[in-house]
MARMARZA-228873 format. One record per residue (C-alpha): residue number from 1; z, y, x. Coordinates in steps of 0.05 Angstrom, whole numbers, plus 5000, padded with zeros to 4 digits. Layout:
// residues N
SITE|seq|up|north|east
SITE|NUM|Z|Y|X
...
//
This chain:
// residues 703
SITE|seq|up|north|east
SITE|1|5592|4644|5056
SITE|2|5662|4665|5077
SITE|3|5665|4723|5027
SITE|4|5657|4776|5081
SITE|5|5611|4835|5063
SITE|6|5552|4835|5111
SITE|7|5522|4895|5146
SITE|8|5454|4903|5178
SITE|9|5420|4858|5127
SITE|10|5370|4882|5075
SITE|11|5376|4878|4999
SITE|12|5310|4880|4960
SITE|13|5305|4901|4887
SITE|14|5239|4893|4849
SITE|15|5211|4894|4779
SITE|16|5179|4830|4753
SITE|17|5104|4839|4751
SITE|18|5104|4895|4803
SITE|19|5108|4970|4797
SITE|20|5176|4980|4831
SITE|21|5204|4957|4897
SITE|22|5265|4984|4933
SITE|23|5293|4962|5000
SITE|24|5365|4979|5018
SITE|25|5392|4967|5088
SITE|26|5467|4956|5088
SITE|27|5493|5006|5138
SITE|28|5560|5003|5176
SITE|29|5617|5016|5128
SITE|30|5579|4990|5067
SITE|31|5623|4928|5063
SITE|32|5564|4889|5040
SITE|33|5551|4932|4979
SITE|34|5481|4957|4959
SITE|35|5454|4987|4895
SITE|36|5391|5010|4861
SITE|37|5372|5049|4799
SITE|38|5335|5010|4747
SITE|39|5312|5012|4674
SITE|40|5305|4962|4617
SITE|41|5266|4903|4642
SITE|42|5268|4841|4686
SITE|43|5287|4851|4759
SITE|44|5297|4806|4819
SITE|45|5346|4817|4876
SITE|46|5348|4780|4943
SITE|47|5374|4791|5013
SITE|48|5342|4779|5081
SITE|49|5367|4785|5152
SITE|50|5318|4818|5200
SITE|51|5355|4788|5259
SITE|52|5348|4717|5232
SITE|53|5422|4700|5240
SITE|54|5428|4684|5166
SITE|55|5383|4647|5119
SITE|56|5351|4691|5066
SITE|57|5391|4692|5001
SITE|58|5346|4668|4944
SITE|59|5324|4718|4891
SITE|60|5369|4725|4830
SITE|61|5338|4744|4763
SITE|62|5370|4802|4726
SITE|63|5354|4819|4654
SITE|64|5370|4891|4634
SITE|65|5368|4897|4558
SITE|66|5403|4965|4549
SITE|67|5394|5030|4585
SITE|68|5470|5035|4596
SITE|69|5476|4967|4630
SITE|70|5503|4963|4701
SITE|71|5495|4890|4720
SITE|72|5522|4864|4786
SITE|73|5494|4809|4830
SITE|74|5530|4768|4882
SITE|75|5485|4743|4938
SITE|76|5511|4693|4989
SITE|77|5478|4688|5058
SITE|78|5491|4627|5100
SITE|79|5496|4633|5175
SITE|80|5450|4588|5214
SITE|81|5480|4531|5255
SITE|82|5420|4491|5279
SITE|83|5352|4502|5310
SITE|84|5284|4469|5310
SITE|85|5234|4477|5366
SITE|86|5163|4472|5339
SITE|87|5099|4458|5378
SITE|88|5028|4462|5353
SITE|89|4985|4408|5386
SITE|90|4914|4384|5382
SITE|91|4894|4312|5365
SITE|92|4905|4292|5437
SITE|93|4976|4319|5437
SITE|94|4961|4379|5480
SITE|95|4996|4444|5462
SITE|96|4949|4494|5427
SITE|97|4963|4553|5474
SITE|98|4916|4599|5433
SITE|99|4951|4585|5367
SITE|100|4988|4649|5348
SITE|101|5014|4648|5277
SITE|102|5078|4641|5236
SITE|103|5120|4582|5213
SITE|104|5168|4583|5154
SITE|105|5218|4528|5134
SITE|106|5249|4524|5065
SITE|107|5296|4476|5030
SITE|108|5272|4500|4962
SITE|109|5327|4553|4958
SITE|110|5338|4585|5026
SITE|111|5288|4597|5081
SITE|112|5277|4623|5151
SITE|113|5217|4629|5197
SITE|114|5193|4651|5266
SITE|115|5131|4675|5301
SITE|116|5088|4623|5336
SITE|117|5068|4648|5404
SITE|118|5019|4607|5446
SITE|119|5031|4546|5403
SITE|120|5107|4544|5401
SITE|121|5165|4574|5361
SITE|122|5240|4566|5349
SITE|123|5269|4571|5279
SITE|124|5343|4580|5264
SITE|125|5367|4540|5204
SITE|126|5427|4508|5170
SITE|127|5435|4433|5174
SITE|128|5393|4400|5120
SITE|129|5323|4378|5098
SITE|130|5265|4428|5100
SITE|131|5191|4433|5090
SITE|132|5159|4474|5145
SITE|133|5090|4506|5136
SITE|134|5047|4540|5188
SITE|135|5004|4599|5166
SITE|136|4932|4587|5185
SITE|137|4903|4644|5228
SITE|138|4840|4675|5201
SITE|139|4777|4644|5230
SITE|140|4818|4588|5261
SITE|141|4779|4526|5281
SITE|142|4836|4481|5259
SITE|143|4887|4474|5203
SITE|144|4959|4450|5204
SITE|145|4990|4409|5147
SITE|146|5062|4423|5125
SITE|147|5114|4372|5149
SITE|148|5184|4352|5126
SITE|149|5240|4356|5177
SITE|150|5315|4343|5180
SITE|151|5360|4387|5223
SITE|152|5431|4370|5244
SITE|153|5488|4418|5252
SITE|154|5497|4446|5323
SITE|155|5436|4408|5348
SITE|156|5365|4427|5367
SITE|157|5309|4387|5334
SITE|158|5239|4382|5364
SITE|159|5178|4376|5318
SITE|160|5104|4374|5332
SITE|161|5051|4398|5284
SITE|162|4981|4370|5294
SITE|163|4925|4421|5285
SITE|164|4868|4382|5254
SITE|165|4798|4407|5271
SITE|166|4758|4438|5214
SITE|167|4704|4385|5206
SITE|168|4672|4408|5141
SITE|169|4649|4471|5105
SITE|170|4652|4495|5033
SITE|171|4611|4554|5009
SITE|172|4600|4588|4943
SITE|173|4587|4651|4904
SITE|174|4626|4688|4850
SITE|175|4580|4714|4795
SITE|176|4585|4751|4729
SITE|177|4557|4732|4661
SITE|178|4488|4753|4682
SITE|179|4493|4707|4742
SITE|180|4495|4767|4789
SITE|181|4544|4763|4848
SITE|182|4610|4799|4840
SITE|183|4618|4843|4901
SITE|184|4683|4865|4935
SITE|185|4707|4935|4918
SITE|186|4725|4971|4983
SITE|187|4772|5017|4944
SITE|188|4810|4961|4911
SITE|189|4882|4948|4931
SITE|190|4871|4874|4916
SITE|191|4821|4841|4962
SITE|192|4769|4793|4935
SITE|193|4784|4724|4963
SITE|194|4779|4651|4947
SITE|195|4843|4611|4952
SITE|196|4838|4538|4972
SITE|197|4898|4493|4961
SITE|198|4892|4424|4994
SITE|199|4932|4364|4975
SITE|200|4948|4353|5049
SITE|201|4936|4419|5084
SITE|202|4969|4468|5036
SITE|203|4945|4536|5014
SITE|204|4901|4588|5050
SITE|205|4849|4639|5031
SITE|206|4781|4662|5055
SITE|207|4750|4731|5043
SITE|208|4689|4742|4999
SITE|209|4631|4774|5036
SITE|210|4595|4838|5015
SITE|211|4542|4797|4978
SITE|212|4594|4759|4936
SITE|213|4590|4695|4976
SITE|214|4645|4659|5014
SITE|215|4649|4605|5066
SITE|216|4709|4562|5085
SITE|217|4714|4518|5147
SITE|218|4766|4465|5133
SITE|219|4787|4393|5147
SITE|220|4772|4336|5099
SITE|221|4818|4339|5038
SITE|222|4818|4349|4963
SITE|223|4820|4424|4947
SITE|224|4832|4466|4886
SITE|225|4788|4528|4889
SITE|226|4816|4591|4857
SITE|227|4780|4659|4860
SITE|228|4829|4716|4868
SITE|229|4826|4792|4865
SITE|230|4821|4851|4819
SITE|231|4746|4843|4810
SITE|232|4751|4771|4784
SITE|233|4809|4777|4738
SITE|234|4766|4757|4679
SITE|235|4742|4690|4706
SITE|236|4736|4634|4657
SITE|237|4789|4580|4660
SITE|238|4738|4528|4680
SITE|239|4720|4570|4742
SITE|240|4779|4537|4777
SITE|241|4750|4475|4808
SITE|242|4776|4414|4845
SITE|243|4730|4392|4901
SITE|244|4735|4331|4946
SITE|245|4712|4348|5016
SITE|246|4697|4291|5064
SITE|247|4692|4298|5139
SITE|248|4624|4325|5159
SITE|249|4608|4350|5089
SITE|250|4573|4416|5079
SITE|251|4583|4430|5005
SITE|252|4548|4493|4980
SITE|253|4530|4532|4917
SITE|254|4598|4528|4884
SITE|255|4581|4581|4831
SITE|256|4641|4609|4793
SITE|257|4622|4648|4729
SITE|258|4662|4705|4697
SITE|259|4673|4729|4626
SITE|260|4693|4794|4594
SITE|261|4765|4813|4576
SITE|262|4785|4783|4508
SITE|263|4845|4825|4488
SITE|264|4871|4897|4486
SITE|265|4935|4936|4497
SITE|266|4943|5002|4460
SITE|267|4986|5060|4482
SITE|268|5005|5127|4452
SITE|269|5032|5182|4497
SITE|270|5076|5235|4465
SITE|271|5114|5297|4486
SITE|272|5189|5290|4498
SITE|273|5229|5280|4434
SITE|274|5170|5289|4388
SITE|275|5108|5256|4360
SITE|276|5061|5308|4389
SITE|277|5005|5271|4424
SITE|278|4986|5283|4497
SITE|279|4912|5276|4513
SITE|280|4879|5259|4579
SITE|281|4937|5221|4609
SITE|282|4921|5161|4653
SITE|283|4951|5093|4634
SITE|284|4951|5033|4681
SITE|285|4969|4961|4662
SITE|286|4976|4909|4717
SITE|287|4994|4835|4721
SITE|288|5021|4804|4784
SITE|289|5036|4729|4783
SITE|290|5111|4721|4795
SITE|291|5146|4656|4813
SITE|292|5214|4631|4792
SITE|293|5246|4669|4849
SITE|294|5210|4734|4832
SITE|295|5161|4728|4890
SITE|296|5086|4732|4889
SITE|297|5064|4665|4861
SITE|298|4990|4669|4881
SITE|299|4932|4671|4833
SITE|300|4898|4732|4806
SITE|301|4925|4802|4806
SITE|302|4899|4842|4747
SITE|303|4895|4917|4738
SITE|304|4863|4955|4680
SITE|305|4864|5030|4669
SITE|306|4847|5080|4614
SITE|307|4858|5152|4593
SITE|308|4886|5178|4527
SITE|309|4839|5213|4478
SITE|310|4851|5277|4440
SITE|311|4901|5240|4396
SITE|312|4941|5216|4456
SITE|313|4918|5145|4445
SITE|314|4883|5095|4490
SITE|315|4861|5022|4483
SITE|316|4855|4982|4548
SITE|317|4814|4918|4550
SITE|318|4853|4861|4584
SITE|319|4850|4786|4593
SITE|320|4896|4747|4547
SITE|321|4905|4685|4590
SITE|322|4893|4664|4661
SITE|323|4878|4591|4651
SITE|324|4939|4563|4615
SITE|325|4984|4623|4629
SITE|326|4994|4677|4576
SITE|327|4993|4743|4611
SITE|328|5045|4799|4607
SITE|329|5027|4866|4637
SITE|330|5069|4921|4668
SITE|331|5042|4987|4641
SITE|332|5057|5057|4665
SITE|333|5030|5127|4653
SITE|334|5010|5184|4698
SITE|335|5034|5256|4696
SITE|336|4997|5305|4651
SITE|337|4954|5357|4686
SITE|338|5001|5412|4663
SITE|339|5058|5381|4704
SITE|340|5107|5403|4650
SITE|341|5133|5333|4638
SITE|342|5157|5274|4679
SITE|343|5127|5205|4671
SITE|344|5173|5154|4636
SITE|345|5191|5084|4658
SITE|346|5140|5028|4656
SITE|347|5139|4978|4598
SITE|348|5123|4903|4596
SITE|349|5068|4891|4545
SITE|350|5026|4832|4521
SITE|351|4954|4832|4496
SITE|352|4956|4857|4424
SITE|353|5017|4901|4435
SITE|354|5020|4975|4418
SITE|355|5070|5018|4455
SITE|356|5092|5091|4455
SITE|357|5109|5126|4520
SITE|358|5150|5189|4510
SITE|359|5148|5236|4568
SITE|360|5213|5259|4599
SITE|361|5236|5331|4595
SITE|362|5255|5359|4663
SITE|363|5331|5360|4667
SITE|364|5343|5377|4739
SITE|365|5320|5430|4788
SITE|366|5303|5430|4862
SITE|367|5306|5501|4887
SITE|368|5265|5509|4951
SITE|369|5280|5568|4997
SITE|370|5224|5581|5047
SITE|371|5242|5617|5111
SITE|372|5222|5690|5117
SITE|373|5189|5684|5186
SITE|374|5124|5708|5154
SITE|375|5105|5751|5095
SITE|376|5066|5699|5056
SITE|377|5010|5717|5008
SITE|378|5023|5653|4969
SITE|379|5068|5592|4972
SITE|380|5062|5527|4933
SITE|381|5110|5468|4933
SITE|382|5107|5398|4904
SITE|383|5160|5346|4890
SITE|384|5151|5272|4876
SITE|385|5200|5216|4866
SITE|386|5207|5155|4910
SITE|387|5174|5108|4859
SITE|388|5112|5151|4861
SITE|389|5105|5158|4786
SITE|390|5117|5233|4779
SITE|391|5090|5296|4814
SITE|392|5111|5367|4797
SITE|393|5082|5431|4826
SITE|394|5106|5504|4826
SITE|395|5086|5569|4860
SITE|396|5125|5628|4888
SITE|397|5108|5674|4830
SITE|398|5159|5729|4849
SITE|399|5140|5730|4923
SITE|400|5213|5721|4945
SITE|401|5204|5655|4980
SITE|402|5241|5615|4927
SITE|403|5207|5561|4885
SITE|404|5240|5522|4829
SITE|405|5214|5451|4818
SITE|406|5234|5420|4751
SITE|407|5247|5346|4760
SITE|408|5284|5290|4724
SITE|409|5341|5245|4744
SITE|410|5317|5194|4692
SITE|411|5254|5183|4733
SITE|412|5290|5175|4800
SITE|413|5345|5212|4837
SITE|414|5308|5209|4904
SITE|415|5254|5261|4912
SITE|416|5211|5290|4968
SITE|417|5188|5363|4974
SITE|418|5127|5391|5008
SITE|419|5102|5462|5014
SITE|420|5042|5501|5039
SITE|421|5034|5576|5049
SITE|422|4980|5628|5064
SITE|423|4991|5690|5106
SITE|424|4936|5737|5130
SITE|425|4883|5684|5121
SITE|426|4922|5632|5161
SITE|427|4948|5566|5133
SITE|428|5021|5544|5140
SITE|429|5051|5476|5125
SITE|430|5116|5437|5134
SITE|431|5122|5393|5195
SITE|432|5147|5336|5149
SITE|433|5167|5329|5076
SITE|434|5238|5347|5059
SITE|435|5278|5291|5027
SITE|436|5328|5309|4972
SITE|437|5376|5268|4930
SITE|438|5396|5295|4862
SITE|439|5472|5297|4851
SITE|440|5503|5282|4784
SITE|441|5496|5353|4759
SITE|442|5421|5348|4772
SITE|443|5411|5409|4816
SITE|444|5400|5414|4891
SITE|445|5378|5467|4942
SITE|446|5328|5453|4997
SITE|447|5315|5501|5055
SITE|448|5248|5491|5090
SITE|449|5210|5524|5146
SITE|450|5135|5532|5145
SITE|451|5098|5528|5211
SITE|452|5029|5554|5227
SITE|453|4974|5502|5228
SITE|454|4931|5548|5272
SITE|455|4877|5540|5220
SITE|456|4841|5599|5189
SITE|457|4824|5594|5115
SITE|458|4748|5601|5107
SITE|459|4712|5638|5052
SITE|460|4682|5598|4996
SITE|461|4608|5588|4986
SITE|462|4562|5576|4926
SITE|463|4489|5556|4932
SITE|464|4436|5540|4879
SITE|465|4373|5500|4894
SITE|466|4321|5454|4864
SITE|467|4356|5388|4851
SITE|468|4292|5348|4859
SITE|469|4292|5359|4935
SITE|470|4336|5343|4995
SITE|471|4385|5398|5014
SITE|472|4441|5412|5063
SITE|473|4497|5463|5053
SITE|474|4546|5486|5108
SITE|475|4611|5525|5105
SITE|476|4651|5537|5168
SITE|477|4618|5475|5200
SITE|478|4633|5432|5139
SITE|479|4566|5403|5118
SITE|480|4544|5371|5053
SITE|481|4477|5333|5050
SITE|482|4448|5319|4981
SITE|483|4388|5274|4970
SITE|484|4335|5288|4919
SITE|485|4354|5276|4846
SITE|486|4427|5262|4864
SITE|487|4448|5304|4804
SITE|488|4415|5291|4737
SITE|489|4388|5360|4719
SITE|490|4322|5388|4693
SITE|491|4326|5450|4737
SITE|492|4367|5479|4793
SITE|493|4434|5451|4813
SITE|494|4492|5492|4841
SITE|495|4539|5468|4896
SITE|496|4605|5504|4910
SITE|497|4653|5492|4967
SITE|498|4719|5529|4964
SITE|499|4783|5524|5005
SITE|500|4842|5490|4970
SITE|501|4895|5521|5014
SITE|502|4951|5508|4964
SITE|503|4938|5434|4963
SITE|504|4978|5386|5006
SITE|505|4931|5334|5036
SITE|506|4981|5277|5038
SITE|507|5047|5258|5007
SITE|508|5074|5227|5071
SITE|509|5054|5271|5130
SITE|510|5025|5341|5138
SITE|511|4987|5341|5204
SITE|512|4919|5369|5185
SITE|513|4857|5391|5224
SITE|514|4824|5431|5169
SITE|515|4841|5465|5104
SITE|516|4828|5419|5044
SITE|517|4761|5437|5012
SITE|518|4744|5431|4939
SITE|519|4672|5406|4927
SITE|520|4639|5418|4860
SITE|521|4568|5409|4833
SITE|522|4538|5437|4769
SITE|523|4473|5422|4732
SITE|524|4425|5475|4705
SITE|525|4470|5483|4643
SITE|526|4532|5498|4685
SITE|527|4564|5431|4668
SITE|528|4605|5401|4724
SITE|529|4578|5337|4754
SITE|530|4630|5294|4788
SITE|531|4591|5229|4797
SITE|532|4522|5222|4829
SITE|533|4461|5178|4824
SITE|534|4457|5175|4901
SITE|535|4515|5182|4950
SITE|536|4529|5251|4979
SITE|537|4542|5255|5054
SITE|538|4599|5301|5077
SITE|539|4613|5320|5149
SITE|540|4681|5349|5167
SITE|541|4690|5383|5235
SITE|542|4751|5386|5280
SITE|543|4768|5426|5342
SITE|544|4775|5379|5401
SITE|545|4821|5429|5436
SITE|546|4870|5428|5378
SITE|547|4869|5352|5376
SITE|548|4883|5349|5451
SITE|549|4937|5402|5446
SITE|550|4971|5360|5393
SITE|551|4967|5301|5441
SITE|552|4936|5256|5389
SITE|553|4877|5208|5389
SITE|554|4812|5230|5357
SITE|555|4804|5159|5334
SITE|556|4866|5168|5290
SITE|557|4836|5226|5250
SITE|558|4819|5205|5179
SITE|559|4787|5239|5119
SITE|560|4826|5237|5055
SITE|561|4806|5253|4983
SITE|562|4847|5274|4923
SITE|563|4849|5219|4870
SITE|564|4855|5264|4810
SITE|565|4876|5208|4764
SITE|566|4938|5189|4804
SITE|567|4948|5255|4840
SITE|568|4952|5219|4907
SITE|569|4911|5233|4970
SITE|570|4875|5170|4993
SITE|571|4837|5152|5056
SITE|572|4762|5151|5050
SITE|573|4731|5084|5064
SITE|574|4673|5075|5113
SITE|575|4675|5140|5154
SITE|576|4644|5150|5223
SITE|577|4673|5190|5281
SITE|578|4626|5227|5327
SITE|579|4669|5248|5387
SITE|580|4610|5284|5420
SITE|581|4598|5329|5359
SITE|582|4673|5332|5340
SITE|583|4658|5311|5269
SITE|584|4675|5256|5219
SITE|585|4621|5237|5168
SITE|586|4626|5195|5105
SITE|587|4590|5182|5040
SITE|588|4619|5193|4970
SITE|589|4596|5178|4900
SITE|590|4638|5234|4869
SITE|591|4664|5303|4884
SITE|592|4737|5323|4890
SITE|593|4780|5355|4944
SITE|594|4774|5328|5016
SITE|595|4814|5341|5079
SITE|596|4816|5317|5151
SITE|597|4885|5295|5172
SITE|598|4925|5259|5225
SITE|599|4990|5228|5204
SITE|600|5033|5240|5265
SITE|601|5033|5298|5314
SITE|602|5059|5285|5384
SITE|603|5092|5339|5427
SITE|604|5124|5344|5496
SITE|605|5131|5297|5553
SITE|606|5129|5222|5544
SITE|607|5194|5182|5551
SITE|608|5192|5109|5571
SITE|609|5137|5068|5539
SITE|610|5159|5015|5490
SITE|611|5143|4944|5513
SITE|612|5141|4873|5485
SITE|613|5122|4894|5414
SITE|614|5114|4832|5370
SITE|615|5101|4822|5295
SITE|616|5121|4756|5263
SITE|617|5080|4741|5202
SITE|618|5115|4722|5137
SITE|619|5090|4669|5089
SITE|620|5074|4678|5015
SITE|621|5136|4697|4976
SITE|622|5175|4732|5030
SITE|623|5141|4800|5026
SITE|624|5164|4819|5096
SITE|625|5138|4822|5167
SITE|626|5188|4837|5222
SITE|627|5168|4881|5282
SITE|628|5209|4871|5345
SITE|629|5207|4906|5413
SITE|630|5245|4916|5477
SITE|631|5299|4970|5473
SITE|632|5285|5037|5509
SITE|633|5351|5064|5537
SITE|634|5331|5137|5527
SITE|635|5309|5128|5455
SITE|636|5348|5155|5396
SITE|637|5299|5130|5344
SITE|638|5231|5097|5341
SITE|639|5166|5107|5303
SITE|640|5120|5051|5280
SITE|641|5047|5056|5261
SITE|642|5006|5003|5225
SITE|643|4930|5002|5229
SITE|644|4873|4960|5204
SITE|645|4840|4917|5257
SITE|646|4783|4968|5259
SITE|647|4833|5024|5274
SITE|648|4844|5057|5206
SITE|649|4916|5080|5200
SITE|650|4956|5050|5142
SITE|651|5026|5077|5151
SITE|652|5073|5114|5198
SITE|653|5147|5097|5194
SITE|654|5198|5145|5225
SITE|655|5272|5147|5243
SITE|656|5276|5073|5258
SITE|657|5339|5052|5296
SITE|658|5353|4988|5334
SITE|659|5297|4944|5362
SITE|660|5272|4910|5299
SITE|661|5242|4934|5233
SITE|662|5220|4898|5170
SITE|663|5155|4923|5141
SITE|664|5156|4931|5065
SITE|665|5117|4968|5011
SITE|666|5061|4994|5056
SITE|667|5000|4968|5019
SITE|668|4976|4913|5065
SITE|669|4924|4866|5035
SITE|670|4926|4791|5035
SITE|671|4891|4751|5089
SITE|672|4874|4812|5131
SITE|673|4883|4829|5205
SITE|674|4923|4891|5224
SITE|675|4954|4918|5288
SITE|676|5021|4952|5300
SITE|677|5047|4998|5354
SITE|678|5115|5030|5369
SITE|679|5139|5091|5407
SITE|680|5207|5118|5426
SITE|681|5235|5186|5405
SITE|682|5287|5217|5450
SITE|683|5348|5256|5428
SITE|684|5311|5320|5449
SITE|685|5257|5305|5397
SITE|686|5203|5287|5448
SITE|687|5159|5227|5437
SITE|688|5144|5170|5484
SITE|689|5076|5138|5496
SITE|690|5052|5090|5443
SITE|691|5061|5017|5460
SITE|692|5004|4967|5464
SITE|693|4982|4940|5397
SITE|694|5013|4877|5369
SITE|695|4971|4835|5320
SITE|696|4991|4822|5248
SITE|697|4953|4773|5204
SITE|698|4974|4773|5131
SITE|699|4969|4713|5084
SITE|700|5006|4751|5030
SITE|701|5013|4820|4998
SITE|702|5071|4862|5024
SITE|703|5107|4887|4962
//
């Protein structure tokens, strides 16, 4: 507010409706200046202070109408000058010592919040009037209503929230047009929930069970019930209900019926600078409700996909309205299988629109030089941009250890490079992806060193058998179990398992405990079968000695599969670890490439263990969750890992400095429980012991 450029704060840039999010930390010497590449469309920009010394600067809307535009935005952050001490108490006035949550106060423009620990919190604010809301912990037996407060400059205000006991229940089922329950999709990025908004107690959500039913324990109030999630995007407008709940009521059978999409979006994909159609290119259109400040406004998140036909055209069924809101979708395209082109920018489209996406011609080169420590039989490298929309692949055709990756500055100037190699039947990888930034001339050199994975590349196998019976096929301790009639064939079926040693099993980390394997099934006519009538069971082995030598936890090993539509490696849902047999087993309804990975290898002696790790929880619209911990004097940087409550790893963040970090863009789902841990990294590169886990309960989607 004094015109001084701030440092240490974070500027966020995001595209309305989703699809792009960039976070820029203002480093020392930045003089308060931050920037981001963009394209034609509507963006929002805001600023937050991880340390909480300044109120968050409200989001500013930016309309970019021409590709040559370079708009500027001035954000003003106001330093806090008052505090409010908040206590959560029961009806008798006793502090709720088990109430661990998050409180956020807003004046309608600026906001700030704090973690509630054992029923108390302190929030730094600027003198004025605020509405403070407490996020309801999942499965809590009480609910807190928002309250209005007034804070005075240079003074501390004390406020008490009363946690009202949940004295009623509300249950229901979400069904389709045939009155069958709509079930949650475990692979969906948008969880299936029911949002309840009370006139007194505010907004919270409850998850939908595996059978399509939901149950909410809540205090007496009048609630608006809104189903939410990718699977219920086509709900009828009258599915949103208002229900009066009295104390002691048990209201059941709130059936919410769905309908089919009633509109379409058409797209044509062409080669760069021509009308030549590109077939078999994936197109995804998504709608994310956005508020006036560009934040997630609640409601339903919609995603619809399709693939172009031989004429390069695709028609995607979508919903025209969500109640009284006319929907606008953010549509983007994937990269052709040939990898010769770069995906263009997304477009904002409405139902009934037809759009043309012209692929980008590569106009820049990343030249990768691989060290000559080994004589490699083959080397393959990949590059992808920071927005995740483009992936290019190239091989060392001349055998000289140099690979040229053709990329595009128009897609993004920030790229990452990953490589794998094969030498004498042994598999080599990078210890971590190489980050490169394209200069103005569009060319850059990257020198990388491959390291041995200590994994031998197995021989492939092919086996034919009668598809009407149960069978098991094993290659190098990798086992596939197929039930009778899994593949629709009149005769024998053929199963092949071949090593995919040139594939990189993840775009973020490279620590692997087995060469990726390509699984394929063919019917009696030799036609590939990728989807099955019954699930196929796959068991991947690992060597316990190698896991122990890497100083990692077996419980952190995860199987990943190649999503051939997006080109990304994704974690398999619902896998089981058998530590006695040293295997991980999972079921799949389709064949692709699978690999067993661990996202972070530990080496050397352990420095001091990180202590006092805490994770404040942000409310809807903030898109952030701040991790804090006690400083380790011998640490140069820190690493942070985020897991599901059940122990599935979500993300590893490296090269963190200071003793706080703001989580962004890591794919956390709304109204879910996660856990976070931190470890120190010394200047000698050695890792400390992981801290104890800190709990994180989301009531929002981290963008």
